[in-house]
C-alpha positions, -999 to +999 in steps of 0.1 A: -537+060-022-512+084-006-478+095-020-452+098+006-416+108+001-388+084+009-376+107+037-411+111+052-422+075+050-408+062+083-425+090+103-457+086+083-457+048+091-451+054+128-479+080+129-503+056+111-495+027+134-498+049+166-535+053+159-541+016+159-533+006+194-512-023+208-506-058+194-486-072+165-487-047+137-479-057+101-461-034+076-454-046+041-428-029+020-432-041-016-418-031-049-397-043-078-361-055-074-336-028-063-364-002-059-351+008-024-373-015-003-345-028+020-332+007+028-367+021+034-378-009+055-347-005+077-355+032+082-391+023+090-381-004+115-357+021+132-387+045+136-408+017+153-394+008+188-391-029+193-399-038+157-386-068+137-374-063+102-381-094+081-367-095+046-383-121+024-349-128+010-344-148+042-369-172+027-352-175-007-337-208-017-314-216-046-338-242-059-367-218-059-375-193-086-391-170-061-392-173-022-408-199+001-441-183+011-453-215+028-423-215+051-429-178+059-465-185+068-458-216+088-429-201+108-439-165+112-475-156+102-494-186+118-476-185+151-480-147+155-517-149+145-521-176+172-505-153+198-472-173+198-437-161+188-425-169+154-391-183+146-373-188+113-338-195+100-322-169+078-308-183+045-277-174+026-290-176-010-255-176-026-241-203-004-275-220-002-272-228+035-289-219+067-276-191+090-288-181+124-323-183+138-344-152+142-371-149+168-402-128+161-420-118+193-457-113+196-470-077+200-444-058+181-444-042+146-432-066+120-418-049+089-418-074+060-399-063+029-392-077-005-406-082-040-441-097-036-440-094+002-476-082+001-488-111-021-525-116-018-520-153-012-504-145+022-528-146+052-512-115+067-536-089+082-516-059+069-519-027+089-500-009+061-487-017+027-462+005+009-451+003-027-416+016-035-412+029-070-380+034-090-374+035-127-362+005-145-329+022-154-322+031-117-331-005-106-309-021-132-280+001-123-284-007-086-285-044-093-254-043-115-236-023-087-246-045-058-250-081-069-223-106-075-221-121-110-236-154-100-268-136-091-270-115-123-279-147-142-307-154-117-321-119-124-323-126-161-337-162-158-359-160-127-363-127-108-371-102-136-397-125-151-413-136-118-416-100-105-433-090-138-457-119-135-465-108-099-472-072-111-493-084-140-513-108-119-519-088-088-512-051-096-498-046-060-492-009-064-530-004-064-534-022-031-508+000-014-517+024+013-489+046+002-465+048-028-429+059-021-406+071-048-369+062-045-355+076-078 
């Protein structure tokens, strides 16, 4: 496993993918809540021309403790693996309603980010998996600063416990090709 700085990670990912040739390329940016995954994934996507940034939060639903992996697989993974474009509807978790539709073309880098985005149950042929590390104190402060009050209760009841269950069950940090610190 490689350690890569937050600043160097986008160029490192671009360099790694350049060696692999054309086609749909899969980059997973995993880590615990508020570790810096979204910021890093956006920077990685910006470094990969034509890429699609796909936050798993787009697959969150108010009635789910976690996110809808089956919907992600059906609407994005399976079509792309079959050589067809993917298409999914972004979701507003707070309002619990659908937003716009997002097209995911074949043959471009797909940067998937979020807690448990590299879950072993997903049939994604990852080219690269990154684990973003941040201390619990930093993550809790970021959550308190960014999230509205109605989501703070979800953190306590659903998201903190489910992300810890994910780490305990799968130890995703050890599957990562690189660990990126965002403290």
